[in-house]
DRENBAFI-107546 format. One record per residue: residue in one letter; residue number from 1; x, y, z of N, C-alpha, C in turn. Coordinates in pm, whole numbers, plus 32768, in hexadecimal, padded with zeros to 4 digits. Layout:
BEGIN
  r    k   npx   npy   npz  capx  capy  capz   cpx   cpy   cpz
  A  NUM     X     Y     Z     X     Y     Z     X     Y     Z
...
***
This chain:
BEGIN
  r    k   npx   npy   npz  capx  capy  capz   cpx   cpy   cpz
  M    1  8055  7F89  8000  8000  8000  8000  8058  807C  8000
  A    2  8036  80DB  7FAE  8085  8156  7FA3  807C  81A6  8023
  R    3  80E9  81E5  8048  80E8  823A  80BF  809E  82BA  80A4
  K    4  804B  82E3  8101  8001  835F  80F3  8049  83CE  813E
  P    5  8060  843E  80FD  80A1  84AE  8142  804F  84D9  81BA
  A    6  808F  84E3  822A  8048  850E  82A2  8049  85A5  82AD
  V    7  7FE5  85DA  82F3  7FE3  8669  830D  804D  8686  8376
  R    8  80A9  86E0  8357  811A  86F9  83AF  811A  878B  83DB
  S    9  80BE  87AD  842F  80B2  8836  845A  812D  8862  84A7
  V   10  815D  88D7  8486  81CE  8910  84CE  81A4  8939  8559
  G   11  8123  895D  8565  80EF  8983  85E7  8106  8A15  8609
  S   12  80C5  8A41  8672  80CD  8ACE  8699  814C  8AED  86E7
  Q   13  818E  8A82  871C  8206  8A98  876B  8279  8A44  8734
  P   14  82C4  8A77  86D2  8338  8A2D  86A1  839A  8A15  8712
  R   15  83EE  89AC  8705  844A  898F  8772  84AA  8A05  8785
  E   16  84D8  8A11  87FE  8527  8A84  8826  85A0  8A98  87CC
  G   17  85B6  8B13  87A2  862E  8B36  8757  861D  8B38  86C1
  I   18  85A7  8B0F  868D  8595  8B12  85FC  8514  8B5C  85DA
  T   19  8510  8B97  8564  849B  8BE0  8536  8439  8B81  84F4
  R   20  83C0  8BB3  84DA  835D  8B61  8494  838E  8B3F  8408
  A   21  83D0  8B9E  83C8  8404  8B85  8342  8469  8B13  8343
  T   22  84BF  8B10  83A8  8521  8AA5  83B2  84DD  8A20  83D1
  A   23  8477  8A23  8427  8430  89A8  844A  83EB  896B  83D0
  V   24  83A6  89BE  8381  8360  8988  830C  83C5  8963  829F
  Y   25  8434  89AA  8298  84A0  8987  823A  84D3  88FA  8257
  E   26  84EA  88DB  82D6  851C  8858  82FC  84B8  87EA  82DC
  K   27  8438  8805  82F3  83D0  87A1  82D6  83C1  878B  8240
  L   28  83C0  87F8  81F4  83B9  87EC  8163  8431  87A0  812C
  R   29  84A4  87C0  815F  8520  8780  8132  851B  86EA  814B
  T   30  84EA  86C4  81C1  84DE  8637  81E4  8479  85F1  818A
  D   31  8407  8631  8172  839F  85F4  8120  83CA  85E4  808E
  I   32  841C  8642  805D  8451  8635  7FD4  84B6  85C2  7FCF
  A   33  850E  85BD  8031  8574  8553  8035  8535  84CA  8042
  D   34  84C9  84BF  8091  8487  843F  80A7  842B  8416  8035
  G   35  8416  8471  7FD6  83C0  8450  7F65  832D  8466  7F80
  L   36  830B  84A1  7FF3  827F  84BF  8011  824C  8530  7FB7
  L   37  82A6  858A  7F93  8289  85F0  7F2E  82D7  85C5  7EB3
  T   38  8291  8592  7E4F  82D1  8551  7DDE  830E  85B5  7D7C
  P   39  8378  858C  7D35  83B8  85E4  7CD3  8355  8617  7C6B
  G   40  835A  869B  7C54  8303  86D9  7BF2  827B  8705  7C27
  S   41  8259  86DB  7CA1  81D5  86FF  7CD7  81CF  8794  7CFA
  K   42  8159  87D0  7CE5  8145  885E  7D02  813F  8876  7D98
  L   43  8176  88E6  7DC2  8174  890C  7E4F  8122  898D  7E5A
  R   44  809F  897D  7E54  8046  89F2  7E58  8045  8A2C  7EE5
  V   45  8060  8AAD  7EEB  8075  8AEF  7F6C  7FFC  8ADE  7FC8
  E   46  7F83  8AF3  7F95  7F0C  8AEB  7FEA  7EFE  8A5F  8027
  L   47  7F0F  89F8  7FD3  7F01  896E  8003  7F71  894A  8064
  M   48  7FEB  8978  8047  805C  8959  809E  8051  899E  8125
  C   49  8016  8A16  8125  8000  8A5C  81A4  7FA2  8A0C  81FD
  D   50  7F37  89D6  81C2  7ED8  8985  820F  7F19  8904  823E
  K   51  7F66  88C5  81E6  7FA4  8844  8206  8009  884F  8278
  Y   52  805B  88BA  8275  80C5  88C7  82D7  80A4  8926  834A
  G   53  802E  8962  8343  8001  89B6  83B3  8050  8A34  83C7
  V   54  8076  8A77  8358  80C1  8AF4  8363  8086  8B5C  8303
  G   55  80B1  8BD7  8313  8085  8C42  82BB  80D5  8C45  823A
  A   56  80A9  8C99  81DD  80E8  8C9E  8159  8178  8CD3  815E
  T   57  8192  8D32  81B9  8218  8D6F  81BE  8284  8D0B  81E5
  P   58  8276  8CC2  8256  82DE  8C60  8277  82E6  8BEE  8211
  L   59  8273  8BCB  81D5  8276  8B60  8171  82C6  8B8C  80F6
  R   60  82AC  8C05  80C6  82F5  8C36  8051  838C  8C42  806F
  E   61  83AC  8C6A  80E8  8439  8C74  810E  847A  8BEA  810B
  A   62  8432  8B86  813F  8465  8AFD  813E  8475  8AC8  80B0
  L   63  8413  8AE4  805A  841A  8AB7  7FCF  848D  8AFA  7F84
  S   64  84A6  8B78  7FA5  8515  8BBF  7F66  859B  8B81  7F8E
  R   65  85A8  8B5A  800C  8623  8B18  803A  8637  8A92  7FF3
  L   66  85CB  8A48  7FE4  85D2  89C6  7FA1  85F1  89D7  7F0C
  S   67  85BF  8A44  7ED4  85DB  8A63  7E47  8670  8A7F  7E34
  A   68  86AB  8AC8  7E93  873A  8AE6  7E8C  878E  8A67  7E98
  E   69  8759  8A02  7EDC  87A1  8983  7EED  8788  8922  7E7A
  G   70  872C  8946  7E20  8711  88F0  7DAD  86A8  8886  7DC6
  L   71  8668  8886  7E3B  8601  8822  7E59  8577  884E  7E28
  V   72  8568  88CF  7E10  84EA  8907  7DE1  8506  895F  7D68
  V   73  84AB  895C  7D07  84B7  89AF  7C90  8453  8A22  7C9B
  R   74  8481  8A9A  7C7F  842A  8B0F  7C86  8411  8B45  7BFA
  N   75  8392  8B51  7BD7  836B  8B88  7B56  8311  8C00  7B6F
  D   76  8336  8C73  7B38  82ED  8CEE  7B54  8259  8CE5  7B2E
  L   77  823B  8C95  7AC9  81B1  8C8C  7A9B  8163  8C1B  7ADD
  R   78  81AA  8BAE  7B01  8164  8B39  7B36  8182  8B1B  7BC8
  G   79  81CD  8B70  7C0A  81EA  8B5C  7C98  8259  8AF6  7CAF
  F   80  824B  8AA9  7D1B  82B4  8A4B  7D44  828D  89BB  7D24
  S   81  82F3  8969  7D0E  82DD  88D9  7CFD  835A  8890  7D2E
  V   82  8349  8810  7D50  83BA  87C0  7D7C  8417  87A7  7D05
  A   83  8497  87B7  7D1A  84F9  87A4  7CAE  84F1  8716  7C78
  P   84  84F5  8707  7BF4  84EF  8681  7BB8  8571  8634  7BD0
  L   85  8569  85B1  7BC0  85DF  855C  7BC9  85F6  851A  7B42
  N   86  8672  8516  7B19  8696  84D8  7A9A  86DE  8454  7AB7
  W   87  8696  83E5  7AA2  86CF  8362  7AC2  874B  8344  7A6F
  A   88  8754  837F  79F9  87C9  8367  79A3  8849  839F  79E2
  E   89  8838  83FB  7A43  88AD  8438  7A84  88E1  83E5  7AFA
  L   90  889C  8377  7B1A  88C4  8327  7B8E  8956  82F8  7B87
  P   91  8984  82C2  7B16  8A12  8299  7B10  8A73  830D  7B23
  I   92  8A4E  8382  7AED  8AA4  83F8  7AFC  8AA6  8424  7B8E
  L   93  8A30  8422  7BCD  8A26  8446  7C5B  8A7D  83EA  7CAF
  T   94  8A72  8368  7C95  8AC0  8306  7CE2  8B56  831C  7CCF
  E   95  8B7F  832F  7C51  8C0D  8344  7C34  8C42  83C2  7C79
  T   96  8BF3  842D  7C73  8C1E  84AB  7CB1  8C24  849C  7D48
  R   97  8BC0  8457  7D80  8BBF  8443  7E11  8C38  83F2  7E3E
  I   98  8C59  838A  7DF2  8CCD  8338  7E15  8D4E  838B  7E0F
  R   99  8D5B  83DD  7DA8  8DD3  842F  7D9A  8DE6  848B  7E12
  L  100  8D7A  84D0  7E38  8D85  8532  7EA5  8D8D  84EF  7F2E
  E  101  8D3A  8489  7F44  8D39  844B  7FC9  8DB9  83FC  7FE4
  T  102  8DF2  83C0  7F7E  8E70  8378  7F97  8EE2  83DA  7FB4
  L  103  8EDB  8450  7F78  8F3D  84B8  7F97  8F2C  84E6  8028
  A  104  8EAD  84FB  804F  8E91  8524  80D9  8EB5  84B6  813B
  L  105  8E9B  8439  8115  8EBA  83C8  816D  8F51  83BB  8183
  K  106  8F9D  83CF  811B  902F  83CA  8127  9060  8430  818E
  D  107  902C  84AA  8185  9054  8514  81E3  901F  84F7  8270
  A  108  8FA7  84BD  8277  8F6C  849E  82FA  8FBD  8433  8342
  I  109  8FE6  83CC  82FA  9035  8361  8337  90BC  8397  8364
  S  110  90F6  83EE  8313  9178  8429  8337  916F  847D  83B6
  A  111  90F9  84B5  83CF  90E6  850B  8444  9094  84C7  84B1
  R  112  908B  8442  84AC  9033  83FA  8509  905D  840C  859B
  T  113  8FFA  8405  85F4  9010  8415  8684  8FC7  83A5  86CD
  S  114  8FE2  8397  874C  8F9D  8330  879C  8F08  8351  87AA
  D  115  8EE7  83D1  87B4  8E5B  83F8  87BD  8E11  83D5  873C
  W  116  8E52  83EB  86CB  8E18  83C8  8648  8DFF  8332  8641
  E  117  8E60  82E5  866E  8E53  8253  866C  8DDF  8227  86C6
  D  118  8DD7  825F  873E  8D6D  823A  879C  8CE2  8258  8762
  R  119  8CD5  82CB  8721  8C52  82EF  86E8  8C2D  8292  8676
  L  120  8C8C  826F  8622  8C71  8212  85B5  8C42  818B  85E9
  V  121  8C88  8157  864B  8C65  80D4  8685  8BD9  80D9  86C2
  L  122  8BBA  8144  870A  8B37  8151  8749  8AC8  8158  86E0
  L  123  8ADB  81AA  8679  8A75  81B7  8612  8A62  8134  85C6
  H  124  8AD0  80F0  85AB  8AC6  806F  8565  8A79  800A  85BA
  H  125  8A91  800A  863B  8A4B  7FAF  8697  89B4  7FCE  8696
  R  126  8991  804D  86A1  8903  8074  86A1  88C1  8055  861B
  L  127  890A  806B  85AF  88D5  8050  852A  88B7  7FBC  8519
  G  128  890F  7F68  854F  88FD  7ED8  8543  8888  7EA4  8593
  R  129  885F  7EED  85FA  87EF  7EC2  864F  876A  7EFD  8621
  T  130  876C  7F4A  85B5  86F3  7F8E  8586  86C9  7F57  84FE
  P  131  864E  7F27  84EF  8621  7EF4  846C  8619  7F62  8405
  R  132  8642  7F42  838B  863D  7FA7  8321  85AE  7FC1  82F4
  S  133  855E  7F57  82EA  84D5  7F64  82BB  8473  7F47  832D
  L  134  8405  7F8F  832F  839D  7F78  8393  8341  7F05  836B
  N  135  8355  7ED2  82F1  8302  7E66  82BC  835D  7DFE  827C
  E  136  8350  7D80  82A6  83A7  7D17  8271  8382  7CEF  81E3
  Q  137  8304  7D06  81BB  82D6  7CDB  8138  82F8  7D3E  80CA
  S  138  82F0  7DBE  80E8  8311  7E25  8087  835D  7E94  80CE
  H  139  83A7  7EE0  807F  83FC  7F46  80BC  83A8  7FBB  80F0
  Q  140  83B1  7FD1  8171  8370  8043  81B2  83DB  8087  8207
  P  141  8413  80F6  81D8  8485  8134  821A  8470  8149  82B0
  N  142  84D5  8124  82FB  84D5  813C  838B  8521  81BD  83A5
  P  143  84DE  8228  83CF  8521  82A9  83E3  8598  82A1  8442
  E  144  858F  824A  84A7  85FD  823D  8507  8679  8203  84C3
  W  145  8665  819D  846F  86D6  8162  8426  8712  81C7  83C5
  E  146  86BC  820E  837E  86ED  8270  831C  8740  82DC  835F
  A  147  8714  830A  83D5  875D  8372  841E  87E5  833D  844D
  L  148  87E7  82C2  8481  8864  8286  84AF  88C3  826B  8439
  H  149  888A  8241  83C8  88DB  8227  8351  891E  82A6  8320
  R  150  88D0  8312  831F  8906  8394  82F5  8975  83C1  8356
  D  151  895B  83AF  83D7  89BE  83D7  843C  8A3E  8384  8431
  F  152  8A2F  8303  8412  8AA5  82AC  8407  8AFF  82DB  8395
  H  153  8AC4  82F5  8321  8B14  831E  82AE  8B51  83A9  82C3
  R  154  8B07  8400  8308  8B40  8483  8328  8BB3  8476  838B
  A  155  8BA1  8420  83EE  8C08  840C  8454  8C88  83D3  8417
  L  156  8C77  8381  83B1  8CEA  8345  836D  8D46  83AF  8334
  L  157  8D0B  841E  8307  8D58  848A  82C9  8D72  8500  8328
  A  158  8D41  84F6  83A2  8D3B  8569  83FC  8DC0  85AD  8418
  T  159  8E2D  8562  8418  8EAE  859F  8437  8EF3  85DA  83BC
  C  160  8EB2  85D5  834A  8EE7  8619  82D5  8EE9  86B0  82F2
  P  161  8F59  86F4  82DF  8F63  8781  8307  8F1D  87E4  82A9
  S  162  8EF4  87B7  8232  8EB8  8814  81D1  8E20  8819  81E0
  R  163  8DED  8888  8213  8D5B  8896  8220  8D19  88A2  8198
  W  164  8D61  88D4  8135  8D29  88E0  80AE  8D15  8855  8070
  L  165  8D79  8802  8080  8D70  877B  804B  8D00  872E  8090
  L  166  8CF4  873D  8112  8C8A  86F9  815D  8BFF  872A  8132
  S  167  8BF6  87AC  8113  8B77  87E4  80E5  8B4E  87A7  805F
  Y  168  8BAC  879A  8003  8B90  875D  7F81  8B68  86CA  7F93
  C  169  8BAC  8684  7FEC  8B8C  85F8  8006  8AFE  85EA  803C
  D  170  8AD8  8645  8094  8A51  8644  80CC  89E7  8658  805F
  K  171  8A01  86B4  8005  89A3  86D0  7F99  8990  8657  7F3F
  L  172  89FD  8617  7F1B  89F5  85A0  7EC6  89B0  852D  7F0D
  A  173  89CA  851F  7F8F  8988  84B6  7FDD  88F1  84CB  7FE1
  E  174  88C9  8548  7FE9  883A  8568  7FEC  87F7  8545  7F67
  E  175  8839  8564  7EF8  8803  8541  7E75  87F9  84A9  7E65
  A  176  8860  8462  7E94  885E  83D0  7E8C  87EE  8398  7EE3
  Y  177  87D8  83D5  7F55  876D  83A8  7FB0  86E4  83B7  7F70
  R  178  86CD  8428  7F2C  864D  843D  7EE8  8633  83D0  7E81
  L  179  8697  83B2  7E31  8689  834A  7DCB  8670  82C2  7E0C
  R  180  86B8  82A7  7E77  86AA  8226  7EBA  861F  8215  7EF5
  Q  181  85EB  827E  7F32  8567  8276  7F6F  84F8  8266  7F06
  L  182  8504  82AD  7E98  849E  82A7  7E30  84A0  8221  7DE7
  A  183  8515  81E1  7DE2  851F  8160  7D9E  84FB  80EB  7DFA
  A  184  84F8  8104  7E7C  84E1  8098  7EDD  844E  8073  7EE2
  S  185  842A  8006  7EA0  83A1  7FD4  7EA2  83A4  7F3F  7E8C
  G  186  8338  7EFE  7EAD  8330  7E6E  7E9C  8379  7E26  7F0C
  P  187  839A  7DA6  7EF8  83DC  7D58  7F60  8462  7D95  7F89
  S  188  8481  7D8A  800A  8500  7DBE  803B  8573  7D70  7FFD
  K  189  85DA  7DB7  7FCF  864D  7D78  7F91  86A9  7D3E  7FFC
  K  190  86D6  7CC2  7FE7  872F  7C81  8046  87BD  7CB4  8030
  R  191  87F2  7CF2  8096  8878  7D2A  808E  88B0  7D39  811A
  N  192  8929  7D0F  812E  8966  7D17  81B3  89B0  7D9D  81C0
  E  193  8961  7E07  81D0  899B  7E8D  81DC  89EE  7E9B  825B
  H  194  89C4  7E53  82C4  8A0C  7E5B  8342  8A9D  7E2D  832F
  A  195  8AAE  7DC0  82E6  8B35  7D8C  82CD  8B85  7DEC  8276
  E  196  8B43  7E29  8214  8B88  7E8B  81BE  8BB8  7F01  8211
  H  197  8B60  7F35  8265  8B85  7FA6  82BB  8BF8  7F81  831A
  Q  198  8BF0  7F07  8351  8C58  7EDC  83AF  8CE0  7ED1  836B
  S  199  8CE1  7E9E  82F1  8D61  7E91  82A9  8D9F  7F19  828D
  I  200  8D49  7F78  8264  8D7A  8000  824A  8DB0  803E  82CA
  M  201  8D62  8030  8336  8D89  8069  83B7  8E0C  802E  83E9
  N  202  8E19  7FA9  83E1  8E93  7F68  8412  8F0E  7F97  83C5
  A  203  8F01  7FA2  8341  8F73  7FCF  82F1  8F98  805E  8314
  A  204  8F33  80B2  832A  8F4B  813F  834C  8F90  814A  83D5
  I  205  8F5F  8100  8435  8F97  8105  84BC  9027  80D2  84BE
  Q  206  9041  806D  846C  90C8  8034  8464  9128  808A  8412
  G  207  90F2  80F3  83D4  9147  814D  8386  916A  811A  82FC
  D  208  9121  80B5  82CD  913B  807D  8249  90EB  80CD  81E1
  I  209  9125  8139  81B1  90DF  8196  8158  90B5  8154  80D5
  E  210  9110  8109  8098  90F1  80CA  8017  907B  806A  8022
  L  211  907B  8017  808A  900E  7FB6  809D  8F8B  7FFD  80BC
  A  212  8F90  8061  8112  8F16  80AB  8136  8ED8  80ED  80BB
  I  213  8F2D  8127  8066  8EFD  8168  7FEB  8EBF  8101  7F8D
  R  214  8F01  808F  7F81  8ECD  8026  7F28  8E46  7FF1  7F5A
  L  215  8E39  7FDF  7FDC  8DBD  7FAC  8017  8D4B  8012  800D
  L  216  8D6B  8091  8026  8D03  80F8  801D  8CD3  8106  7F8D
  S  217  8D2E  80FF  7F2E  8D09  8108  7EA0  8CAE  8095  7E79
  A  218  8CD1  801C  7EA3  8C80  7FA6  7E84  8BF6  7FB0  7EC5
  H  219  8BF1  7FEA  7F3C  8B74  7FFE  7F86  8B14  8057  7F36
  Y  220  8B46  80C4  7F01  8AF3  811F  7EB4  8AD0  80E6  7E2A
  Q  221  8B2B  809D  7DEF  8B10  805E  7D6E  8AA3  7FF3  7D7C
  K  222  8AA3  7FAB  7DEB  8A3C  7F47  7E05  89B4  7F8C  7E16
  T  223  89B4  7FFC  7E5D  8938  8047  7E6F  8904  8077  7DE9
  E  224  895D  80AA  7D94  8933  80D8  7D11  88F4  8067  7CC0
  E  225  8931  7FF3  7CC6  88FD  7F7F  7C7C  8870  7F5B  7CA9
  L  226  885A  7F57  7D2E  87D7  7F33  7D63  876E  7F9E  7D46
  V  227  8796  801D  7D54  8739  808B  7D38  8712  808B  7CA5
  S  228  8772  8074  7C4E  8758  8072  7BBE  86F6  8002  7B9B
  K  229  8709  7F8C  7BD5  86AF  7F1C  7BBC  8623  7F39  7BF0
  A  230  861D  7F74  7C67  859A  7F94  7CA2  8551  7FFC  7C4F
  A  231  859B  8060  7C1D  855E  80C8  7BCB  852B  808E  7B47
  S  232  8579  8033  7B0B  854F  7FF4  7A8E  84D2  7FA0  7AA3
  G  233  84CE  7F58  7B14  8459  7F07  7B32  83DD  7F5B  7B48
  S  234  83EE  7FCC  7B8B  837F  8027  7BA3  834A  8062  7B21
  A  235  83A7  8087  7AC7  837F  80BF  7A45  8334  8058  79F2
  E  236  8361  7FDA  79F8  8320  7F6F  79AB  8292  7F57  79DF
  K  237  8281  7F5C  7A64  81FC  7F49  7A9E  819D  7FB8  7A72
  K  238  81CF  8032  7A70  817D  80A3  7A46  8155  8095  79B3
  L  239  81B3  8064  7960  8196  8052  78D2  812B  7FE7  78BD
  Q  240  8137  7F79  7906  80D5  7F0E  78FB  804B  7F3C  7929
  K  241  8049  7F8C  7994  7FCB  7FC0  79C6  7F89  801B  7961
  S  242  7FD9  8072  7921  7FA1  80CF  78BE  7F6C  8084  7845
  R  243  7FAE  8016  7820  7F7F  7FC6  77AF  7EF9  7F84  77CE
  K  244  7EE8  7F57  784A  7E6B  7F19  7872  7DF7  7F7E  786F
  L  245  7E17  7FFA  7893  7DAF  8061  7898  7D8E  8099  780F
  S  246  7DEA  8088  77AF  7DD6  80C1  772A  7D7F  8067  76D2
***
């Protein structure tokens, strides 16, 4: 059964330290990344205000921020819409991500600390104890697993001294996440991600830069392969459905 977007009101009292615009920006950003707001869908201000429980001014500010990040497209005549995704760019995205993240990983391992090692081990332990899917029969993303997974990969690069490089890596990871979430449907794919993460972590902690880079590259290439297959399967199902209706 398809997931239904829930009403995510920002509420009258945003959490301390952030504005309403920032609160709705974070919710919109999450919903776009999770695929709840699908690529190309219109973001009509009136409807979005009702859905997220905010006024037009903070909503427009949030949409403008998302537009600057490339997650939302702004058209003067037609308003806002979710930025489209080009599946043909998946191999390029993966290659670029590998190039930048392996560079960051090399620097991170060179600057590794005991605190960095402790955090990696803790996150890996928590990730291994958390199910990826909330449904064993079909993929239903577990927000807790997704958050820990994101934290683990960020922690892996955390000691890299270049904030610019880390920022680019974050952006590419977000694009890859959007594609992965939109392609994730049907039966859960069997994959020992825990073992893959552990191998990468062990190589990094041991200071084996070449092995860590090779393992991280293979990890992302495997993800690309599975996402590509899932996307192709989804497209084929849609084609068969349209033929039945025609």
